[in-house]
C-alpha positions in Angstrom: 15.3 1.8 -8.1 13.8 1.9 -4.3 10.3 3.5 -4.9 8.0 3.0 -3.6 4.2 4.8 -4.2 1.2 3.4 -2.2 -2.5 5.6 -2.7 -6.2 5.2 -3.4 -8.2 1.6 -2.5 -6.1 -1.4 -4.3 -2.7 -1.4 -5.2 -0.8 -3.7 -7.7 2.6 -5.2 -7.4 4.7 -5.8 -10.4 8.9 -6.9 -9.7 11.3 -5.6 -11.8 15.3 -6.7 -12.1 17.3 -3.4 -13.1 20.0 -4.7 -16.0 23.3 -4.2 -16.4 22.6 -1.7 -19.3 20.1 0.0 -16.7 17.1 -1.7 -18.4 14.7 -2.5 -16.4 13.4 -6.2 -17.5 9.8 -7.5 -15.6 10.6 -10.9 -13.3 6.4 -11.0 -12.2 3.8 -9.1 -13.9 1.2 -7.0 -12.1 -1.0 -8.7 -9.9 -2.6 -7.4 -6.4 -5.8 -6.5 -4.4 -7.2 -3.8 -2.6 -4.5 -3.7 0.2 -4.0 0.2 -0.9 -4.0 3.4 1.1 -7.3 3.2 2.2 -6.9 -0.3 3.9 -4.3 1.3 5.6 -6.1 4.4 7.0 -9.1 1.6 8.1 -6.3 -0.2 9.8 -5.0 3.1 11.4 -8.0 3.8 12.6 -8.9 0.4 14.5 -5.0 0.0 16.3 -6.0 4.0 17.7 -10.3 2.8 18.1 -7.7 -0.3 20.6 -5.3 1.2 22.7 -8.2 4.9 23.2 -11.5 3.6 22.8 -14.0 3.9 20.5 -13.3 7.7 19.0 -14.8 7.3 14.9 -17.5 9.5 15.7 -15.5 12.6 16.5 -13.4 12.8 13.2 -16.0 14.9 11.9 
């Protein structure tokens, strides 16, 4: 299957196993937190600020 999706403000993680009959078996139910795409964006801006100085005011 090898698919992942990242967007929004939160992320929920569920673990599945692909069975011999090509059906999915749920191993662990969804759980998560505020680690979605918005958090990735913020971390990237913070990283750029550390290496290039403050430029947030130039984003808009």
